[in-house]
C-alpha positions in Angstrom: 49.5 345.1 156.0 47.8 343.3 153.1 45.4 340.5 154.0 46.8 337.1 153.2 45.4 335.3 150.1 43.3 332.2 150.7 45.4 330.0 148.3 43.4 326.9 148.8 40.3 328.7 147.3 42.2 329.4 144.1 42.0 327.3 140.9 45.3 326.2 139.3 45.1 329.2 137.0 44.5 331.4 140.0 47.6 330.0 141.8 49.6 330.4 138.7 48.6 334.0 138.4 49.4 334.6 142.1 52.8 333.0 141.8 53.6 335.0 138.6 53.1 338.2 140.7 56.0 336.8 142.9 58.0 336.3 139.7 57.8 332.5 140.0 57.6 330.2 137.1 54.3 328.4 136.3 55.6 324.9 137.3 55.9 326.2 140.9 52.2 326.8 140.9 51.6 323.2 139.8 53.8 321.9 142.6 51.9 324.0 145.2 48.5 323.1 143.8 49.4 319.4 144.1 50.6 319.8 147.6 47.4 321.5 148.6 44.9 319.3 146.9 46.5 315.9 146.0 48.5 315.6 149.3 46.4 318.0 151.4 49.4 319.8 152.9 48.5 321.9 155.9 51.6 324.1 155.9 54.1 325.4 153.3 56.9 323.7 155.3 55.6 320.3 154.1 56.3 321.3 150.5 59.8 320.0 150.4 60.4 320.5 146.7 60.1 324.2 147.2 63.1 326.3 148.2 63.2 327.6 151.7 63.1 331.1 150.4 60.0 330.4 148.4 58.3 328.8 151.3 59.1 331.8 153.4 57.7 334.2 150.8 54.5 332.1 150.4 53.9 332.3 154.2 54.0 336.1 153.9 51.6 336.3 151.0 49.2 333.3 151.4 47.3 331.5 154.1 46.3 327.8 154.0 42.9 327.2 155.4 42.9 324.2 157.8 39.8 323.5 159.8 40.1 322.7 163.5 38.1 319.7 164.7 36.5 320.7 168.1 34.3 317.6 168.5 34.2 314.2 166.9 31.4 311.8 167.6 31.7 308.1 166.6 28.6 305.9 166.1 28.6 302.5 167.8 26.0 301.4 165.4 27.4 301.8 161.9 30.9 303.5 161.9 29.5 307.0 161.1 31.6 309.8 162.5 30.3 313.3 162.9 32.7 316.2 162.9 32.3 319.7 164.3 34.9 322.0 162.8 35.9 325.5 163.9 36.5 328.1 161.2 39.1 330.9 161.6 36.4 333.4 162.5 35.1 331.2 165.3 32.0 329.9 163.6 31.5 326.1 163.7 30.2 323.8 161.0 29.3 320.1 160.7 30.5 317.3 158.4 29.7 313.6 158.5 31.8 310.6 157.5 29.7 307.6 156.4 31.2 304.2 155.4 29.2 302.3 152.8 29.9 299.0 151.0 30.7 301.0 147.8 33.1 303.4 149.5 33.4 306.2 152.0 31.1 309.2 151.7 31.5 312.6 153.3 28.6 314.9 153.7 29.7 318.5 153.9 28.1 321.9 154.8 28.0 324.8 152.3 27.0 327.6 154.7 27.2 328.5 158.3 23.5 328.2 159.1 20.8 328.5 156.5 18.1 331.0 155.5 15.8 328.6 153.7 13.6 328.0 156.8 12.6 324.3 156.1 10.6 323.5 159.1 12.0 320.0 159.8 15.7 321.0 159.7 17.8 322.2 162.7 20.3 323.9 160.4 18.0 326.8 159.7 16.7 327.6 163.2 19.2 330.4 163.8 19.2 331.7 160.2 22.2 332.3 157.9 25.5 333.6 159.2 27.5 333.3 155.9 28.5 331.2 153.0 31.6 329.0 153.2 34.6 329.8 151.1 35.9 327.2 148.5 38.7 326.3 150.9 36.4 325.7 153.8 34.3 323.3 151.7 37.3 321.5 150.4 39.0 321.1 153.8 36.0 319.4 155.3 36.8 316.5 152.8 40.5 316.8 153.3 40.6 316.9 157.1 38.2 314.0 157.4 40.3 311.9 155.0 43.4 312.8 157.1 41.8 312.2 160.5 40.2 308.9 159.5 43.0 307.6 157.3 40.4 306.5 154.8 40.0 307.2 151.1 37.0 309.4 150.4 35.2 308.2 147.2 31.9 310.1 147.4 30.9 313.6 148.5 27.4 314.9 149.2 26.8 318.6 149.7 23.7 318.1 152.0 24.9 319.4 155.3 24.0 322.8 156.7 23.1 325.4 154.1 21.6 325.7 150.7 24.4 325.0 148.2 22.9 327.1 145.4 22.6 330.0 147.7 26.4 330.0 147.9 26.6 329.6 144.1 30.1 330.9 143.1 31.9 329.2 145.9 30.0 325.9 145.2 31.1 325.9 141.6 34.6 326.8 142.6 34.6 323.9 145.0 33.3 321.4 142.4 35.8 322.5 139.8 38.7 322.1 142.3 37.7 318.8 143.8 37.2 317.2 140.4 40.4 318.6 139.0 42.7 315.6 138.0 45.7 317.6 139.0 44.3 317.9 142.5 42.0 315.7 144.5 40.6 314.2 141.3 37.2 313.1 142.5 34.7 312.0 139.8 31.9 314.4 139.3 29.6 311.4 139.1 30.4 310.6 142.7 29.2 314.0 143.9 25.6 314.9 144.9 24.4 318.5 145.4 21.2 319.0 147.3 18.9 322.0 146.7 15.5 323.1 148.1 14.7 324.4 144.6 16.2 327.8 143.7 14.9 327.8 140.2 17.1 330.4 138.5 20.2 328.9 140.0 19.1 325.4 138.9 19.0 326.5 135.3 22.3 328.3 135.6 23.9 325.3 137.2 22.7 323.0 134.4 24.9 325.1 132.1 28.1 324.7 134.1 29.0 321.4 132.5 29.7 319.7 135.8 27.8 316.3 135.7 27.0 315.9 139.3 23.8 314.4 140.7 21.2 317.0 141.6 19.0 316.1 144.6 15.9 318.2 144.9 14.3 318.5 148.4 10.7 317.8 147.3 9.0 316.8 150.6 5.4 317.1 149.2 3.3 316.3 146.2 1.4 319.5 146.2 2.2 323.2 146.5 0.1 323.8 149.6 1.8 321.2 151.8 5.2 322.1 150.4 4.7 325.7 151.3 3.9 324.6 154.9 7.2 322.7 155.1 9.4 324.8 153.0 9.1 328.6 152.8 11.0 328.7 149.5 8.0 327.0 147.9 6.1 330.3 148.3 8.4 331.7 145.6 8.7 328.8 143.2 5.9 326.4 142.4 6.3 322.7 142.1 5.6 323.1 138.3 8.5 325.6 138.0 10.8 323.4 140.1 10.1 320.2 138.2 10.6 322.0 134.9 14.0 323.1 136.1 14.8 319.5 137.1 13.8 318.3 133.6 16.1 320.9 132.1 19.0 319.7 134.3 18.4 316.2 133.1 18.3 317.3 129.5 21.6 319.2 129.8 23.6 316.7 131.8 22.0 313.3 131.3 22.1 312.9 135.1 19.1 311.3 136.7 17.4 313.6 139.3 17.1 312.4 142.9 14.1 313.6 144.8 14.5 313.8 148.6 11.3 313.3 150.5 11.2 313.6 154.3 8.2 311.7 155.6 6.5 313.7 158.4 3.7 311.7 160.0 0.2 313.0 159.3 1.6 315.8 157.1 3.0 314.3 153.9 3.1 310.5 154.5 -0.5 309.5 153.8 -1.4 307.0 151.1 -3.2 309.9 149.3 0.1 311.9 149.3 1.9 308.8 147.9 -0.7 308.5 145.1 -0.3 312.2 144.2 3.5 311.9 144.2 3.2 308.8 142.0 1.2 310.8 139.4 3.5 313.8 139.7 6.7 311.8 139.0 5.4 309.0 136.7 7.5 308.7 133.6 10.4 310.8 134.9 13.9 309.5 134.9 14.4 309.9 138.7 15.1 308.3 142.0 13.1 309.0 145.2 14.9 308.8 148.5 12.4 308.5 151.3 13.7 309.9 154.6 11.8 309.2 157.8 11.9 312.6 159.5 14.5 313.0 162.2 12.6 314.7 165.1 14.1 317.9 166.6 13.0 319.3 169.9 12.0 322.7 168.4 9.3 321.1 166.3 6.5 318.6 167.0 7.1 316.6 163.8 7.3 312.8 164.2 7.8 309.8 162.0 5.2 307.2 161.0 5.5 303.5 161.7 7.7 301.2 159.6 4.7 299.7 157.9 3.4 303.1 156.9 6.7 304.0 155.4 7.0 300.8 153.5 3.4 301.2 152.2 4.3 304.7 150.9 7.3 303.2 149.1 5.2 300.4 147.6 2.6 302.9 146.1 5.4 304.7 144.3 7.0 301.5 143.0 3.7 300.4 141.3 4.4 303.1 138.7 8.0 301.9 138.1 9.5 304.8 140.1 12.9 303.9 141.6 12.5 304.3 145.4 14.7 303.7 148.4 14.2 304.3 152.1 17.3 306.1 153.3 19.5 304.0 155.6 19.8 306.0 158.8 23.3 306.7 159.8 24.6 307.9 163.1 21.3 308.1 165.0 23.1 307.7 168.3 25.4 310.7 167.6 23.0 313.5 166.6 23.3 312.6 162.9 20.8 315.0 161.4 21.9 318.3 159.9 22.4 321.1 162.4 21.9 319.1 165.6 25.5 318.9 166.7 26.2 322.5 166.0 23.1 323.7 167.8 23.9 321.6 170.9 27.5 322.9 170.9 26.3 326.5 170.7 23.8 325.9 173.5 26.6 324.5 175.7 28.8 327.5 174.9 26.1 330.0 175.7 25.4 328.4 179.0 29.0 328.7 180.2 29.3 331.9 182.4 
């Protein structure tokens, strides 16, 4: 028996080709594509403008990926909701719904686990299991919209995983979610986070998808960055920043630099001065993130005054800086925490 085709991972052209193999006209592909992505149908029986015979045939040939929510945590502090979704192979991933004054944002995962090894992140503690399919990335957005009943206006790919380490599926996801015949999200309302995979950054700049690129910087010098991020042993700060400049030249999109402040490691006034010199004159935004402690590491955050002082030093050079508003602190809001606690509970059940 042939394996079912993951139809939600296909582009409109891909759906058209798959329907042509069933001797169906191209307009049927457009109808199905709209049901999948504009209306987020979970079953072919919902597609009422298709004949019963076509629906039955589609069920034989295709599968519609629908993620199963196994845990939903709601913050009493700010309305953030954290979702743990089960995939069809039994793996679980995290996604986060965050309401802001400018709209509702969803943070999605791009991989099950991660192999980048960043020392302050819980997502990477058990390594990489696999990359997510296009459909699995899309359905994090779709299910959250359905469950919350809210319109999703912004998407950040900053959950578990390194997006550029799942390159083809990431690009497929972006092309699909920005397609006006589908979900129709503006590319300018999407942010992709990367720890700095330099070859993929150059390649991504050529894709012509003007999303915001957020680089996980986390240090002003190579030595400290290597301590925090093993990927920095392969690509120097100079190489990474050149790739950022190239991305800006090709897309016109300002780079965002993510900087997790780890007390006594990279949050000193001296580090701030070095970072100021490193970024001075660049068209960028720095997002300071007080580190979210995890029990497997002894990292801790500095005082509020120390964090504000770090910010002020950068602003003296005209660098645009914000301190990330913490969302969902009471519901294990940091990447990987909920998945890890769920796995620990499952493994302790006899």
